[in-house]
C-alpha positions as CSV (number, residue, x, y, z in Angstrom):
1,M,0.1,-0.1,0.2
2,V,1.0,3.4,-1.3
3,I,1.1,6.4,2.0
4,R,0.8,9.4,0.2
5,F,1.6,12.9,2.0
6,V,0.6,16.4,1.3
7,I,2.7,19.4,2.5
8,S,1.8,23.3,2.0
9,L,4.6,24.1,-1.1
10,A,5.5,26.8,2.0
11,L,6.8,24.2,4.0
12,M,9.1,23.2,1.3
13,A,12.1,24.4,2.4
14,F,15.6,23.3,2.3
15,A,16.4,24.1,5.8
16,L,14.5,23.2,9.1
17,P,14.8,26.4,11.2
18,A,17.1,25.9,14.2
19,M,14.6,24.8,16.7
20,A,13.8,21.4,16.5
21,A,11.5,18.8,17.6
22,E,10.8,14.8,16.8
23,V,6.8,14.4,17.0
24,I,5.5,11.0,17.3
25,L,1.4,10.5,16.5
26,S,-0.4,6.9,18.3
27,R,-3.5,5.3,17.3
28,E,-3.9,2.9,20.2
29,S,-6.5,0.4,21.2
30,R,-8.3,2.7,23.3
31,G,-7.5,5.9,22.3
32,V,-4.7,8.5,20.8
33,A,-1.2,9.2,22.4
34,I,1.5,12.0,21.4
35,Y,5.0,11.9,21.9
36,I,7.3,14.9,21.5
37,K,11.0,14.8,21.6
38,M,13.4,17.8,21.7
39,P,16.5,19.4,23.5
40,F,15.6,20.2,27.3
41,E,16.6,23.6,27.2
42,D,14.1,24.6,24.5
43,V,10.9,23.2,26.4
44,P,10.2,26.1,28.3
45,V,10.5,28.1,25.0
46,L,7.9,25.9,23.6
47,F,5.5,25.2,25.7
48,G,5.7,28.9,27.6
49,Q,5.6,26.8,31.3
50,P,8.9,26.1,33.6
51,V,9.6,22.7,33.8
52,E,9.4,22.7,37.4
53,G,11.6,20.4,40.0
54,L,13.6,19.7,36.8
55,L,15.1,22.4,34.8
56,N,17.4,24.0,37.4
57,Y,18.3,27.3,36.7
58,D,22.2,27.2,37.7
59,G,22.7,25.1,34.4
60,A,22.3,21.6,35.9
61,T,19.6,18.9,36.5
62,S,19.2,16.6,39.0
63,F,18.4,13.0,37.9
64,A,17.3,12.1,40.9
65,D,14.2,14.3,40.5
66,L,13.2,12.1,38.2
67,S,12.1,9.5,40.7
68,R,9.7,11.2,42.2
69,G,7.5,11.0,39.1
70,T,6.8,13.8,36.2
71,F,3.1,13.2,35.6
72,D,2.6,16.3,37.2
73,Q,5.3,18.4,35.2
74,A,3.9,17.0,31.9
75,E,0.4,18.0,32.5
76,A,1.5,21.6,33.4
77,L,3.6,22.3,30.9
78,A,0.7,21.4,28.4
79,Q,-1.6,23.1,29.4
80,D,-1.3,26.2,27.2
81,V,-1.3,23.7,24.6
82,K,-4.7,23.2,22.3
83,F,-5.1,19.5,21.1
84,T,-8.1,18.7,18.5
85,I,-9.3,15.4,17.1
86,N,-11.7,15.4,14.4
87,G,-12.6,19.3,15.0
88,Q,-13.4,18.5,18.7
89,D,-11.4,20.0,21.4
90,A,-9.5,16.6,22.8
91,P,-8.9,15.2,26.4
92,F,-5.1,14.9,26.1
93,A,-4.0,14.2,29.9
94,A,-0.1,13.7,30.4
95,M,1.5,10.2,30.6
96,S,5.1,10.9,31.9
97,M,8.3,13.0,30.5
98,M,11.8,11.7,31.1
99,I,15.2,13.4,30.0
100,H,18.2,11.9,28.5
101,P,22.0,12.3,28.1
102,E,22.2,13.7,24.6
103,D,25.3,11.5,23.9
104,N,23.4,8.3,25.2
105,P,20.5,8.8,23.2
106,V,17.2,6.5,23.4
107,P,15.4,5.4,19.9
108,F,12.9,7.1,18.9
109,H,11.2,5.9,15.9
110,D,7.9,4.5,16.5
111,P,5.3,4.6,19.5
112,L,6.9,1.8,21.2
113,D,10.1,3.2,21.5
114,A,8.3,6.7,22.5
115,L,6.7,4.6,25.2
116,M,9.7,3.8,26.5
117,A,11.4,6.9,26.3
118,I,8.8,8.3,28.6
119,S,9.1,5.7,31.0
120,V,12.7,4.8,32.3
121,C,16.1,6.9,32.0
122,G,18.2,3.9,30.8
123,V,21.3,5.4,32.5
124,P,22.9,5.1,35.6
125,L,22.2,8.3,38.1
126,P,25.2,10.5,37.2
127,E,27.2,11.4,40.4
128,T,27.7,15.1,38.6
129,P,24.6,16.2,37.3
130,P,24.5,16.7,33.7
131,A,24.2,20.0,32.3
132,N,21.0,20.9,30.7
133,E,22.3,21.7,27.4
134,D,23.7,18.3,27.4
135,L,20.0,16.8,28.0
136,V,17.2,15.6,26.1
137,W,13.5,15.7,26.9
138,I,10.7,13.6,26.0
139,G,7.0,13.6,27.0
140,G,3.5,12.2,26.1
141,W,0.1,13.0,26.3
142,Y,-2.6,10.6,25.9
143,A,-6.7,11.1,24.9
144,P,-9.0,7.9,25.5
145,G,-12.1,7.3,23.9
146,T,-11.2,7.6,20.3
147,T,-9.4,5.8,17.9
148,D,-11.2,6.8,14.5
149,V,-9.1,10.1,13.3
150,T,-9.6,11.6,10.7
151,E,-7.8,14.9,12.0
152,L,-5.7,15.7,14.7
153,T,-4.1,19.3,15.8
154,I,-1.9,20.7,18.2
155,T,-1.7,24.4,18.5
156,F,1.4,26.0,20.5
157,P,1.4,29.0,22.4
158,D,2.5,32.4,21.4
159,T,5.9,32.6,23.3
160,G,8.3,35.0,21.2
161,R,10.2,31.8,19.7
162,D,11.4,31.2,16.3
163,A,9.9,28.8,14.0
164,M,10.4,25.4,15.1
165,G,11.7,22.5,12.5
166,V,9.0,19.5,13.5
167,S,10.1,15.7,12.3
168,L,6.7,14.2,12.2
169,A,5.7,10.4,12.2
170,S,2.3,9.6,12.1
171,F,0.8,6.4,13.0
172,L,-2.7,7.5,13.1
173,A,-4.1,5.3,9.7
174,R,-5.1,1.9,10.0
175,S,-3.1,1.0,7.4
176,G,0.1,2.4,7.4
177,S,2.4,5.3,8.8
178,A,3.4,8.7,7.4
179,R,6.4,10.5,7.9
180,S,7.5,14.4,7.3
181,T,9.2,17.6,8.1
182,L,7.3,21.0,8.4
183,S,7.9,24.5,10.0
184,V,5.7,26.0,12.8
185,E,5.8,29.3,13.9
186,D,5.4,31.0,16.8
187,G,1.9,30.4,18.1
188,G,1.3,27.8,15.6
189,T,-0.5,24.3,14.6
190,I,0.3,20.7,13.2
191,R,-2.4,19.5,11.5
192,V,-2.7,15.7,10.3
193,E,-5.4,14.5,8.2
194,V,-6.2,10.8,8.3
195,P,-8.7,10.0,5.2
196,Q,-9.5,6.8,3.7
197,G,-6.6,4.7,5.3
198,F,-3.4,6.9,4.7
199,A,-2.1,9.6,6.8
200,R,-1.8,13.3,5.2
201,V,0.5,16.0,6.8
202,L,-1.5,19.1,5.4
203,F,0.5,21.3,7.4
204,G,2.1,23.7,10.3
205,N,2.1,27.4,10.4
């Protein structure tokens, strides 16, 4: 089967913006999951919220804080993000978030990779807290009840940031996956259509 994409011509740039993220969308048995991966220091810039208890302003992060759970932080991060499914507000709630050393990356190619990445750190607790600039952050959100998705949107808040390059992998279709790259402006939207068994990335703006 052929997976097709339609991307706005405005997005067909040769280079993505410097700020970048990877996004995985997944249709689960009882709902829909969204996973986002990006440099840890850029997280407050994208979401407009601090990463309370994790992103320290002395330039380093304590991995020990992760053992207390990260649901509340992930939930607070997305409070100004608007999610819709099939044109209706979608009740996405945080699953978890995790940070990983940039020099010891975890796989992030499909929904199973993403679920594992937000669940465990995968490295020994470092004696010296690593610098924030050396960390990668991955967060996940889940909306129960809807599995037949024809359109999904994610609208980020205005934070004064530069345009963000997004590598998007959609596993929303029942018969395959679709991958693309796009640019999302400050306060912009990622919009994905899933018609008749194939995923179509419409645009980010």
